[in-house]
C-alpha positions, 0 to 999 in steps of 0.5 A, a space after each residue: 366794645 372791641 376797641 375797649 378790649 384792645 385799648 386795655 390789652 395795648 396799655 403798658 402796665 407797670 410790673 407789680 413789685 412785691 415786698 420780700 417776706 420777713 425771712 428774706 429781709 432778715 436773712 443776714 441777721 438769721 445767718 449771723 445768729 445761727 453762727 453765734 449759736 453754733 460757736 456758743 454750743 461748741 464752747 459749751 461742749 469744750 467746757 463740759 468735756 474739760 470739766 469731766 476730764 479734770 474730774 476723772 483725772 483728779 479722782 485717780 490721785 491717791 490721797 496721802 493718809 495722815 496720822 494725828 495725835 490728839 492729847 487730852 488732859 489727864 483724867 478725862 475721856 472722850 464721850 462723843 465725836 462727830 465729823 463736820 461737813 468740811 472734813 473736821 471733827 467735833 469731840 466732847 471730852 468729859 472730865 472731873 470739872 465738867 465737859 469740854 467741846 473741841 472743834 478740829 479742822 481737817 488737818 487735825 488742829 484744834 480750832 476751838 475749845 469750849 468748856 462747860 463747867 457746872 456753876 454753884 
């Protein structure tokens, strides 16, 4: 039995090669992805800061006050007016022959006139 042990210990054994782990195998890809993500984060921060800055500087500008004159037909009066979501105005005008609805844009120009007349 002593010889058997010496034979086993005298034999040259090939070194066992272990496969590298998945992290080590894909280390280059992981580095590239982390660099790409860092660049995207920096780009997003630049966009956010630029947007905030532009909104803050635009809010400081004073808008000029405009004055418009709306001429309605003689013998009529405005019975109702309401603002639109785009800064315009809708005006209801009552007259002898019926009602009219005028839609004005933000500049005060009449966009549309709709007449409502009682029928026979």
